[in-house]
N, C-alpha and C positions, 0 to 999 in steps of 0.2 A: 693325738697331739699333745705336746707337752708344753708347759708355761713355766717359766724359771722363775717368775717375779717375786716368790717368795724367797728365793734365794740370792736375789739381785741387791746389793748393798745401795744404800741412797746418800748421795754426795750432795753438800751443798754448792753453790757458785758463786762467784761475783761478776757478772755479764759485764761486759764492756760497755754495751752501749745497745741501742734496739733500732729496728727499722721504723723509721716515723718519727722517732727517736734517734735512729736508724736500725740497724739491724741488730740486735744480735739479743736483746733479751726476747724479742717475739721470737726469733728463730729459737732461741732455747726453749719458749714454752711450746711451740708446736711440735718440736721434736721429742720434749720429754712426753706429752698427752701422747704422740702418736705411738712411741716404743712401748709404753705403757699397755695402753690397749692392745697393740698389736700382740704383744707378749702373752697375755692373758689369753688371747684367742688362738692360735695357731701353735704355741710352743708351749704349752700347758705339760706338767708332769703328771697330772690328773688325769683321769678320763672325762672326755667330752660330755656336757651335759647339755640335755635338749632343751629345758625349760627352766624357768626361774625356781619353779617349786623342788628343784632337784637339790638346790641349796638351802640350808640351813638358814643364813644368814637374808634371805629374800622372802622368805614365807609368809613374814607380817607384813609386807608392802600392800600398799592400796592397790586395786583392780587395775586402775588406769596406768599406773608408776610398773607396775609389774607387766604390765602389756607392752610397755617400752622395751624393759630388759628381756622377755622373750623375744621379740623381734630380734634385736641386737644380737641376742645368744644363739638364735637359731639361724642367722645370717652368718654365724661363723668369725663376727668380729669380736666378740670378747667370750671367755669361758672362766672357770673359776682358779682361782689360786692354790687350793689344795683339795683333797676330794671332799664333796658336799659343802665347801665355804668359797663364797664368790668374793669374799675380802671387799667388802661393801666400802669401809672406810679406809681403805689402804690407799699410800700415794702411788703415783705411777712414774715411771721413768720416762725420757724423751724418748728411748727406742722404742718402748711399746705403745707411746702414742702415734709415733710414727706409721706403724701399723695400723692403728685403727682410723688417722687421716686417711691414708692410701685406700683402704678398703671403702670407707664411707665416700670419699672422692672420687672413687673408681680411677685411682692413679695407677699407671702400669709402668714398670722398668724390670728390664733384665740383667741387670748390672751385676758384675762381679766384682770390679774393684769400686772404691768410694772417692768422692772428691773430697772427704775430710780424713785428716790425718789420722784421728782417733777412732774412724770406724773400719773393722777389720773383721772380713768374714771368719778369720780364724779365733774371732773373740768368743770364748763358750757362752760368756752372759748375753752379749748383745748382737752377735755375728749376724742372726736371723735377720736382723731388722736392715743390713745393707739395703737391699733392693728398695724397700719402703722409703727409706731415708732420702736415697737418690730420685725416687720418683716425689716426693713432697718438696725436694730443693728446686727440682727442675720445673717444677710447677709454679716456684717463685711463693711458696708458702712460708717457706724460712731458707735463709742464707747460712745457717749457722749459729754456734753461738760465740765463737770468737774467729779470729782470722786462722782458715783453715781448721778450725776445729768445730765438731759437732755435741761433745759432751753427752753421749748416748746414755750415760746413767743418771742425769743431772735430773732433779726434779722439775716439774711446770707448776707454775702458778696460775691461778684464776685469770687474771689479767692477760696472760701469755696465751690460755687457753683459749680466751675469747678472742683474740687476735689471731690467731691460727684458725680457728673456725671460721672468722669473718672473709680472710684471704682465700680459703678453699671455697667459700661461696662466691668468689669473684668481686666481693663487695670494700676491695681494700680503700679504693680511691672516694667512695662512699664514706666510708669510716674517716676518714682524712677529714672530710669537709664537715663532719660534726663538730660543732661546739664543746662537746665532752661532758661526761657526768660532774656533777658538783660533788664529788666526795674524795675526802683527804686520805681514803684508804686505797687508793689508784693512782698508779704513776701518771705523769704528765702525758706520755709517750701514748698511753693505753687509754685514755678517757674517750675518745672518741670512737674506740672498738669496743670497750664495755657497752657505752650509750647505745650503740647499733645492735649490740648482741641482744641487749634486753629490752629494745623494740621490736626485734625479730624474736623476741620470747625463748633465746636460745638459753637465758639463766633466767630463775625464778627468785628476786630478791624482793623480800617484803618491803612495802614502802617505808619509808625512813629508817632504815638498816642499811649499814654499810656493806658494800662489797667485798672487803678485804680481798685488794686484788694482788695483793703479793703473798699471799699465803697459799701452800700448796694444793693444786687441785688432787682431789680423791676421786676414787673408780665411779662411786653413785654420779657425782658431778658429770665426769666424762661420758656415762653411758647417757644420762639424760640430756646434755648439750649436744652429743654427738647425733643422738636420735632426732632432736629437734631441728637440727642442722640438715640431717639426711632427708627429712620430710621436705624442706625448701629446695632442694637440688632439681632443679626442672632440665630433665633430660633434652635432648637436642630432637629428640623424636619419642614422640608417647608410645607404648605400647599395652595391651591388655596383658596383664602379668598373671593373674588366677582367677578363675569362676568357679563357685562351688554353690549347691544346694544347700541352705542353712532353713528351709522348711517346705514343705510340700507345695508352696506358693511363693516359695522366695529363693532369689540367687544372689549371691553377694558376689561383687566382682571388683578387682582391684587393678590399679593401672601404677605404671613405675613413676608416673610423675602426674600433676595438677593439669585440668583441662581447663578449656572456656566451656562451661556448664550449659550456657545458652546457646552454644553450637552443637557441643558433642552430642552424639545419641548413640544408644546401647540397644542393639537389638537381640533378642533371643531368638534361637532356631533350633528346631527339633528335628535333627537332618536337614533338609531343604526347606522346612516348612515354617513359617515365621510365628512365632508364639507372643499373642498379645501382652503385653505388659505396661507398668507404670514404673516409672525410674525416679529414686530419690537419690539424689547427691549428698554425698558426706560434707562437711565443712571446708575438710581438706581438699575437695574437689579431685581426690584420686581414688576414692571408692565410691560404690552405690549399690544399692539395693533394689533389683527388679521383682515387682511383685505382681505375679502373674493375674491375669484379668478372669473374669466371668468363670469363677471354679474351676479352669483349668489347672490341673497338677502336674508336678514334676513325676515323671513314670521312668520305666526303665528303657532307657534308650540315650543315644549320644547326642548331648547338646552343643551347641557352640553361643559365643556372645560375640557378637561383631562391633567394632567400634566405627562409626562414621559422623558426617557432619564436619570435619576438619579439613584442613588443605592436605592434599594428598602426601605432600612433602613433610607433612608434620607428624605423619605417622608411620612406625615402624612396623610393630608386629599389631595385625587389625582384629584378630581374632584368636580365640582358646577355647579348647574345648574340654568338658567334663562329661563324667558317664553319671546318668542319673538314674536311680533306683526308685524301684516302687515304695510308696508307704507301708511300712511294717509297724505291727503293735509292738512295742518291747516292754510294756508294763501295763495291768489292769487293776484297780485298786477300788474298793468301796471308798466313797468319798467321807462318810460318816462313821466313826469307829463306833459307836452303838451296836450292840449286838441284840437289840429287842426291836421289833415292828409292830406296826398297831393293828389293830383288829377292824379292818376295813374292805369293801368291796372293791377300794381302788387304792390300798395301800402302795406306798413307794419306796424304792430304795435307789440312790443315786450312785453312780460309778463313774470313773476317769480311766480313758483309755489313752495312753502316751504313744507318739510315734518315735522313730530315730530322732528326732530332730528335738524332742523334748516337749513338744508341742501336743496340745490336745489332738486326737486322731481328727482326721477329717471324713472318716469313713462312715457311711452310713449304719443306720443299727442293723439293716440287713445283714452285714458282715459279720455279726455276732450271734452267737447262740446263747438263750438263758435256758435254764431247766430249774424247774420247783417242783419238785415230784410232789404229788398231792394238791398242788394247787394250780389253779388256772394263772397264766401271766402273759403279759406283751411286753416287750423291749422296743423303747423309743429313745429319740434324741431331741434334746431341748435345744432352744434357741442360743444358748451359751455353750454348747458343745460337748455337753455330758451327757450318758446315757443315764435312761432314766427307766426302771424296771417297774412295771405295776403288777400288784397280786392281789389276787381276791383271796385275803386271808379269813374271810368269813365263812366260805365254804370249801372247807376242805374234804377229803375222801375221810371217810369215818368220822367226821366232826372236828371243832377246833374249841380248845378250851384256853382262856388267856393263862398265863404263868405255867403252862402246863404241854402244850404244843408247841412242838418244834419245825420251824418254817426251813427248809433246806434249799439254798440258792447257789446254782452253779452257773457261771457265765464263762464263757472264752470265744477267742476271735476266732475264727472257722480258717484261717490261713496259717497262722503262725501257731494257734495252739496254745497261744499264752492264756493262762486258766486262772479266776480268783474264784474262790468259794466261801460260804460263811453260813453256820446253822444261827437261824435268828430265833429267839424266843419270842411267842406271840404276847403281846401287849393287850392293853385294855382298847376301848373306842378312841381313835385319835382327837386331840384337842390343839389348836394353834397356839404356839407358846412365842413365835419367832417370825417376823417376815424379813425379807432381803430384797433389796431394789436393785437390777441390773444397770448396765450401761443405757444411758438415753441416746435414741437413736432416732434423728430427725428425719422428716420424708424427702425425698429427691435430692439426697445428697447434701442438704442444707446443715449448717452448722448453728442455726437459731430459730425461733420461730419470728416471721417477717412480717406476715400480712395474713387478712382474713382466710380462713381454710387451712392455714399452715397446722401440721400436727408431728407431734414427737411420740414415740412410745418406748415404754419403760419394762422391761420383764419384771415381774412380781414372784417372788417362790415365798410359798407360805410354809413352815416346818413345825412338825408336831412336838410333842414332848418327848420323843424317843430321838430327835434331832433329823427325820427325813422328811422330805418333801411330801405336801398334800397335793393331790389332784385339783384341778380347778373345781370340776363337778363331782367332787367327793360328799355325796350327801352324808355320810356317816362322820361328818366333819364339818358340818356347816357352821360358818362363820362371816358375818357381816364384815364387808370389808370397805372403809370409810375413805375418803380422799379430799384433800384442799389445798389449795395455794396460798402461801402467804409470802408478801402482803397481798391481800384480796384485791383482785382486780376484776370486774365484772366480765370483762371480754376474755379470759383466759379461763377456760374448762377443764378441769380434769375427772376421769371416768375409770372405772374398773370394768373388766370382761374379758373374755378370751376373742380379740378383735381379729386374730389369724385363724380362729377354728383348730388350733393344734392342741387343745387342753390343756394348755400351759396359760395362766392370767396374764393380762399387762394392764397397765396403767397407761390410758392414751391422754395425751396434753393436748389441748387445739385452741387456736385462735380464733374466736365468734366475731371478732373486729379490732379497730385499731387500738394500739396501747401507747398510751400517752410517756410513757418513761421506760426507756430500754434499761438491762440489768437481768439480773441471775435472779429469778424466782425459785422459793422453797417449794415442792410436791411432798407433802405430808402424807403418810400411809397410816391408817389402824388397823388391825385385826386382832382380835383373841388378847386382847390386852398388850400387846405389842406394838412398835411401831418403826417405821422407818421414812429417811428423807432423802431427797436427791434435788439436785439443781439443775433447771431449765434454763436457759438462755432465751431471753426476747429481746427483739430489738424493736423501738418504739417506731410509731407511723411517724414519716417526716412531715412535719404540720409547716405549711407554706405560709410565709409572714411578707413575701413579695411575690407581685405576679408582673409579667410583661408580656405583650405580642412578641408572639415569634415571626419567622420569616415567610411571608406566603407569596407563594411563586406562581398565582394566577392574578386575575382581575375579578371585581364585581360586576355582574352586569345585569341590565334590565332584565327581568324575567329568570334569573336564576334561583334554582332551589338546592337545598341540599351541599351548601359550600362551608368548606371546613377551616378555621384559622388556628394555626399552631399556637399554643401557650408555653411559655416558660414560667418557673414558680423554684424559689427559692426560700429555703428555713431561714430562721433566726440566725444561725452563722455565717449566710451568703452559700451555704452547697446547693448546687442545682438539684432539684428533685428530678428522680427518674420518672417516665410517664405511669409505671404503678403506681409510684407515692402520690404522684398528681392526682390519681384518681381513687385513692383511699377514701372510706366513707367521710373521714374528718374534713379531708381536701374538697369533697364534693358538696359537702353542706356550708364548708367555709367561703368558695371562691362562687362570686355571684356575677352574673352575664345579664345585660340588659343591652337593647339596641334601639336607635331611631333611625327610619327608614328603612330597615331591615325586621323581619320576624327572627328572634333567635330563642334557641332554648336556653333555659336559664341556668342549666348547669353543664359543665363540660360533658363531653361523650364519655361514659363510663368503660366502653368496652368495643372491639373490633378494629378494623384497620384505623379509623379514626380518632381511636381512644386518645383522651386527654386535650380534645381540641375544641373551639367553639364552634355549634352548629348553626349555620345561617338557613333557616329553613325555607324563606322567600324573602323575596326583595318587593319593599312596597315603595319604596321612592322613585319619581320618574329618571329617565336619562338625564345625565348631566348633572342631576342633584347630588348632595353629598349625605353618605350614611354614617351614623356614628355608632359604635360599638364600644361599650363599658366593661372593664372586670374590675371587680373591687374585693377588698376584704375589709370587712369591718366588724372587729372582735375587740374585747376588752384589752388595752394596751398595744393594737394593730390596727392602723387605718390607712390601707394603700389602695390607690384611685388610680386606674390608668383608662384611657380613650384612645381610640383609632380611627380617624375619618376614611372613610372609602368614598371614592368616587363612581358614581353609576354611569358605567358606559354602557353604549350600544347594545340592544339584545345581539345573542350569538346567532350568526346567520353562516351558511356554508360559504367558505371562502378558498380552501383548497384541496387538493388528494394528495395523499401520500402514501407511497409504496411500503408495507409493513412486512410481507413475508413475500420474498421472491418464488416465482415457479421455475421448473426446468425448462430450458429452450428448445428439448427434443426429448420425446420419449418412444420407447420400445415396449411392444408387448406381443403376446402369443395367442394361439388360438384356445379358448377354454381359460385365459387368464386376463385380470382386469389390473391395470396400472394406473396410479391418480397422482397428480403433481398440483398441490395446494399452494395457493397465493391468495395475498390478502391486500385490498385496499383501504384506505380509512378517511372518512370524511373530517376535515379540519376546520375549526371557526377561524374568524380573524384573530382570535389571540393565540392560536396554535395549538388549541386543545381539541382532543377527538370530540365529535358530536355526533350524538345519533338523532336527536329530532330538536327541530326548532319550537321550544316551549311557547304555548300560547297561540300557534297557527301561523299565518302571514305578519311581516312586519311592515311599519309603515316608512316608506324613504322617499323624499319629496315631496311628500302629500300623497303619495300614492300606496295602495296596497301590494306589498310584494311576496310570492313564495319562492321558494327554494326547492331545488331537486336534483336528486343525480341521476343520470341517464347512461346506460350502460348496454351494449349489445355484443353479439359474437358473430363475426364476419368467417368468410370461407376466403381463403387465400389461394389455394390450391385444393381441386375436389377433395374432400376428406372422406373417409371410410371408417367406421367405428372409432371415430373420435368426437368429443362432445365437452360440453362446459357444465358443470353442476354448481349449483349454489350449496352453501352450507345450511342456509336458512331458506326453506321452500318459496319464503316469500319474494325472492330475489332471484328465481330460476328462470333461465331464460333458453332459447333455442338457436344453435347455429345456424345462421343465414336467415332467421327469422327477423320479427319486428324487435325493437331494442324496449328495455322496461325502464320506467321512471317511476322512482320512488322519492316520495317527500319525508318518510320517515327513513332516516338511514341506518337503521339498527339492523336490519337485514343485510344489506350491503357491506356495514362492517365487519361482517362477521367471518365474511372471504368465500372463496368459491375454489374449483378445483378442476383442471383439466383432465378427462376420462377417456383410457383406451382400453376398450373391451375387445379383446381378439386382436387380432393382427391389423394394426392400423397404418393409415396410409392418409398422404396429403398434409396440409397445413391450415392451423386455423386462429384468429385472433380475436383478443377480448379487449374492448376500448370501451373507457368509461370518461365521463365530464361532467361538470357541474352545470346547471340552468337556472334561469330566473325568469320568473313572471309577473311583469308590471301590468295586467290586464291588458295584454298587446300579443299574447302568445309566450310561448317558451323559447327563449335566446340560450345562445351558450355564455357561460360565465365563467369558463376556466379552459384551459387547451385540453387537448386529449390526452390521456394516460393509458398506453396500450403494452399489452404483453401477448406474445404469440408463443405457437409452438408447434413443432414439426415432426412429424413421424418418419422414424429411420427403419430399415431392415436390419437382419443379422449380419449382415457383412460389414455393418459400419466397426471402425478402429475405435475402440474405445479405451479409456483407463479407467482401472477397477479399484478400488478400495474397501475395506471392511471395517464395520464399526468396532471398535476394539472396547470389550468390556473390562474395565479397570478395577472399579473396588466394588465389593460385594459385601451382604449381610451373611454371616455363619447362620442361615436361616434353618436348614434342615435340621442341624442338631440343637437348634435353641429351645425345643418343646415349646413353641409357641406356636407350631401352624399343625392345622389338620392334615390327614393322610393326603388327600387332594392335593392341597397346597404346596406338598413335599415335592411333587413331580416338576421336573423344569418345563416341560412343556406348556402346563397350566397354570404356574404358580405364578403371581402379581410379583413377586420378589424376585424372581428371575429377571433376569436380562436377555433381551433378544440381541442377534447379531444380524445385521443388515449388510447387503453387499450393495455398494453405490457406485455411480459410475460419472465420469466426465468426458467430453468432446475433447478433441486434440486443442481446442482454443479456451479450454479449463472452464468451460459453461457445464452447469448440472444438466445430467440426461436421465430422466425418469426410466427405470426398469423395473421388471417383475423381482419383488423381494424374496421369493422362493426358490432361490437358487441354490441353496446350501444343501450338499450331498451328506457330510457329515461333520459332526463336533467331536472332537475327544478334549479328556482333560488328563495332565500326566499323573496328576494324584486324585484320585476322586475321592480321597477321605477329606481332601479340601474344597475342592467345587465338583459338581455333578453336571454332565452336559447331554442335549440330546437334541434330535430334529425332528420337526413335524411339520407335513407339509412343505417342506422345501425351507423351512425357516429354522434358524438354530438358535438355541437358549443355554443359560449357564445359570445355575443356582448354588449358591454358596452352602456350602456343608459343614466344615470346622475351619478354624483361623487357621490361615498359613499363604503360600502361595503356590501356584499350579501354572503350568504352562496349556495353553488352548490352542488347538489346532484345527482351523477351518480350511474345510475342502469344498470348493464350489466350482460352477460351469459359469464363463461367462457366455453372452448371446450367440456365439459361434458354437458353444457346446465344447470349449477346450476347459479341461482341468487345470484350476489352481489352487495355491495353498496359501495359508498364510499362518504364522504362530506368534503370539504373544503371552507375556504373564499377566496373570489375573491376581489379586491381593484380597484375601477373605479375612473378615476382621469380626470381632467378636463385640464391637462395639453397637449397643441397644440401638435400635431402630428409633428414629425421632423424626417428626415434621418439620423439614426447613423452611418449606415456603408453601403458601396456599395462593390460587390465584381463584376469583369467583366474579361472578356480576354485582354491581352494587346497588343496580334497582331491578325490579320487574313490576311490569304494568301489563296486565291481561286478567284473563279468566283462572279461576283454581281448579286447573285442569290437570294437575301433578301429584303424584302420592308423596314423594320424599322431598325433604326441604333441599338437599344436595341437587335437584333438580331443577328447581326456581334458581339456584344459585350459579349451576353450572359450575360445581366446585372441583376442582383439580387440586390433590395433594403431592407433594413431593419431598420425599426424605432425603436425609444426607448423602445416600448414596446414588441419588440423580434417579432412582425409582418414582415412575407417577403412577398413581391411583385415582380412578374415577368412578361414578356413580356407586354401583353396589361394592365394588372392591373395598370401599372407605369402610364400611362396616364390616364385611367380611374379614379384614385384617385389623379390628380393632383390638387384638393382642400385643400387635406393633403400634397402630397408630393413637389408638387412644382418642380419637376425636367424637368431641361431643356437642349435642346442637342443644340451644339453649333460645327459647321463645322471651324475649326481653319485653316484647310490647305487642298487644292486639287490641284493637280497638274499632267500632263500627263507624258509621258516617255521622253519627253526633259525639266521637270521641269516646264513648262508654266503652269501657274493657267488655271484652268477649269471652267466651270459653274455648276458644282455639288452643292446640295443644301441638306439642311435636314430642316424639320419643328421643328421648337424650343418646340413645346409643346407636339405633337405626335410622335416624332422620323423619322418619314417616310423619307427616303433619297433617292435622286436620284443620281446616282453615273455619268451618262454621260459618257464622254470621259476619265475621271479621272482613274487613275492607283496608286496613292498614295494619301491617305486621312489620315487626323487626326481629328476624332471625340471625342468631350468631352460632358460627361454628369455631370451636376452640379445640385445638388439639394440647396433648400433654404438656408438649415441650412449649406450649404459651403462644405459639402462632394463632391468628384467629382470624376470621372474614366474617363481616355483617352484611346483610343485605336487608334493604328496605322492599316490602311487597305491597303494592296497592291493587288490590283485586278489584274489577271491573264487573 
C-alpha cells in the first residue's frame, strides 16, 4: 500500500458558504478529513503496519486509545505517513478524509469520472480518492467546496469534521434542530453539529475549554472521532463477527453492531452440543464474554456461537465458528524468589503454572510431576489456583543439616514437559513472619452476610521466614492464630480452622443473629507477630417499624383451628419487609400478637408454609360473635398498633363435591398386566374450602344435632370382568356392585380413588358420590350425585397415541453427586420416564399399559443416556448439551410407531422448586420417618419428583433437612422427642403434639402439626 500524504502540500481555502449555512464549508470539511484518512490507509508509500506499536509516535498512547488506533489500522482505514511514523499530529486533506469516511460509513462507488472539475483520476496526488469522493457526495455528506469544486488538497477544520461525521451517521436534521454550543470559536452554521457530536462523544472537549472549531483537524483527532462514529453505526442487520477463546472458561464474542441485550441471546455450542454459559454484555452492547459453567472448559474441538432472541429479519449472520484448543501449560515458575526452605515435616513451596491465555492453569495437580530426590513430597493445589509442593525436609536420605543440606526440586507438566527446577538450601525450623488473606467468598452465591447462619470464608496463607507458605497442620511451626471483628458486634463471629479439610487454613465469618447496622466490617487476623485484614459486607436485619394485616382469603368459622392471617411490615424508610426479614429474631421479639374471641400464638410463625403469619390456634367466640386480633410494636420511639375484627361464621360443614382429578373414560389392559386410572373428588365446605372433617362432631341447625357424611358406591353398568375401583386410603375401600360406603370423616375420601384393570377387562362400571346429612331422622341426600365411569375396550379400538416428551434434564451422571446405582437410567430417580398415552376419537383419555416401549435411543450418549426396563423408557442426563431421543413403541394392536424429539441437558445444579405435604396428622405414632407423616413430595426445577426414601437417598442434590420445632405432651411440657435432620427418622416418645418442618437448601419448606393419639 502507498501513502502520499507526506508529499501532499497543504492549501488554505476561503469557503463560499456551508450547508446549514449551507454548502460549503461543511462540504469542504468532510472531504478534507476523508481524503486525509484514506490516503493514509491505502495509498501509503511506506509498508503497511499491523498495529499501533509499530509506530514510534504511538507507543506512548494509553491502552484505551491505543486499542482504538489498533482497530482502525487493522481495518485498513489508516496507515502511517512514513516508515515507523504514524503522523499523529499531522493535518489531513479533504481527499484523504473522503477515503476515511467512505470506509467508516461503508459507502461504495465505482465511478471513474467525478462530479467535480478539480477531481481527476490522473491527479498523481489525489486521483486515488475519486471513487471515495463520489461516494460521500452521493451520500450527501458533502456537495463540494464551491460550485463544481471539491478542493481535494484543502484542509479540514474541526467543526467541518464534526459536521461530516454527524451527516455520515444520518443525524443531519437532528443537528440542525439543536440550539448549538455557546462557543465563540465555532462558526454559527456548525454550532448544532458540534453540540450533537459532543453529546455523542465523538469529541472529548474538557469542560470550560473552547472547541476551536476553525482550527485544522489533525490525524489523531480524525482517528478517535471516526472510531467513535464507527461504534455508533447501527447496521440494518446484525451479524456475529468474531468469537474466540480468551480463557479456558471464557469466550469473547463480537458483533458488527449493538443489540437489545434484554432480548439477544448468545449460545455456545461444541459441535451440536449446547455448552452452558453465562453472558456478560459490554457497555457498547456489541460484544460479550461467555463464561462456561460448572467447571466445563474449552477443549480441542470446533465451537460455534449462535445469536438468537431478535427478530429473524434483524439478523444477517447468526453464527460464527472458532477452533478450540486444549489447555496448554506455557510457563511454570516458583512464586517465591527465595532459595531457602525451612526444616519441617511439612515444608512448602508455592508454584504457579500459566496457560496459553496467561491465566493460572485450571489443571489439577495430578497433571504435574514433582521430584525431590532424597525427600518425600506431595504436590497439591490450593483454592487460589497455585501449586503447593509439601516436602518432608526433616527426614532426608542420609540425614539433613540446616545450612548444609541441599533440597533439589524438579516440577514439570506431564503433557508439555514445561519444567522448573531449583536447589534449595535447608534452613532452620519455620516460624511465621507474614499472613495473607485471600478473597472473601460468601456462601450460596451471596454478596454479603444477610441473616442468621450466613457464612463467608477467606483463605489464610501463613508465610515463614523464607517467604514460603506454612501448612495448616505443620507442628514444626506452631503458631496461634487470633481473629477479631471491628467494630465489635456480638452477632458477627470469626474463627480460624481448616473448614474444607484441604490442609489450607481459612477464616470463617458467620452471623449468629441479626445485625442492626449494615456496612463493611474489618476482619483482623494475627499470627506470629504479623497481621492481615479483610473487609466483609454485612447487611443489617430489616427492623419492622410499622405493621398491617394482609389479605386473608378465607373466613373465621366456629370451631376453626390453625388458621393463618397474613401480615405486612415496613421499616423506618417505608420499605416493605420480605417474609425472611419479617421473622428474623429481632422482629419476632418486636411484633406482638394478641386476640379476643380467638386463641393466637403470641409471635408470628417462624418457619414453614405459613412463615410470617398470625396463627389462630382455636376459636373461642360463638357463631355470629366478633373476634379481634391485635398486632403491635411497642419499642422506644416506635408505637404502632393495629386491630382487625373477624365475624365468627357458622361452623364448617360439608356443602359440595368438586372433581379434582379426572379419570380416563376407557381402559385397556392385557393378560398379566395391571392398568390404573386415578381420579379424585374433594369435599368442600360452604366457604369453598377443602374439608377433611367437621371439627367437634355434629353441628346444631335449627335446634337439632346434625351430622354430615359423604356416601359413595361403585355400580355395574355392563357386566364387568377384571375391572374394579380401589381407594388410595384403605378406609375408603369399596366393592363394585356391593354396599356403598358412608364416611363422616372425609380425609380418606379426599385422597382419591382409581379404576383398576387386572388382566384383560370387560364391561363398564361407575363410581357415584354424594353428600348426606342426618338430623336425627336418618340419612338424607344433601347434594346431587357426582359420577364417573370407565368402560373396557379391546385391542381393535382405534386410538390416537402420544409420547410424553422429556425436555430438560440435569447433567446428573457427570455431576459426581450420584452413586453407581443412581447413574443407571432405569433405576435413577433423577432420570425421567417416557410414557405412551392414548385418547379416543372424541379426545377423551384412555388408560393403557405404560410398558409399551420397545427401545429408546439417544443420538449423543455423551449428553444423555437412555434405556428400557419392563417396557418403560428412561432418559438420564449425562453432560450439558442437546441430544435427539428416539422412542420406538407398540400400540395396542401391536403396530410399531416411532417418535423423535430433542432433549436439553443442563449443568444447573438441582434445587428444590416446590414441596407438597399434609398440614396436619392426627393418629397413632405408627410411622418411622417424618416424610411418612407428612406424605412429603419434593419436585426439583427439572420437574423430577422425589418421595419417601428417595428424598434422603438423593441428599447430595436436594439437601432436605428435618427440624423438630416443638414437641410437648398433654400437659404442654417439652419432651425428649427427636428427628434425624438428614434421614427424617423420628422418635415420638411421650410427645402428643409435635411440629416438624422439612426445609430444602433452596429455602422451600413445609411444616406439619402432629397430634398423637
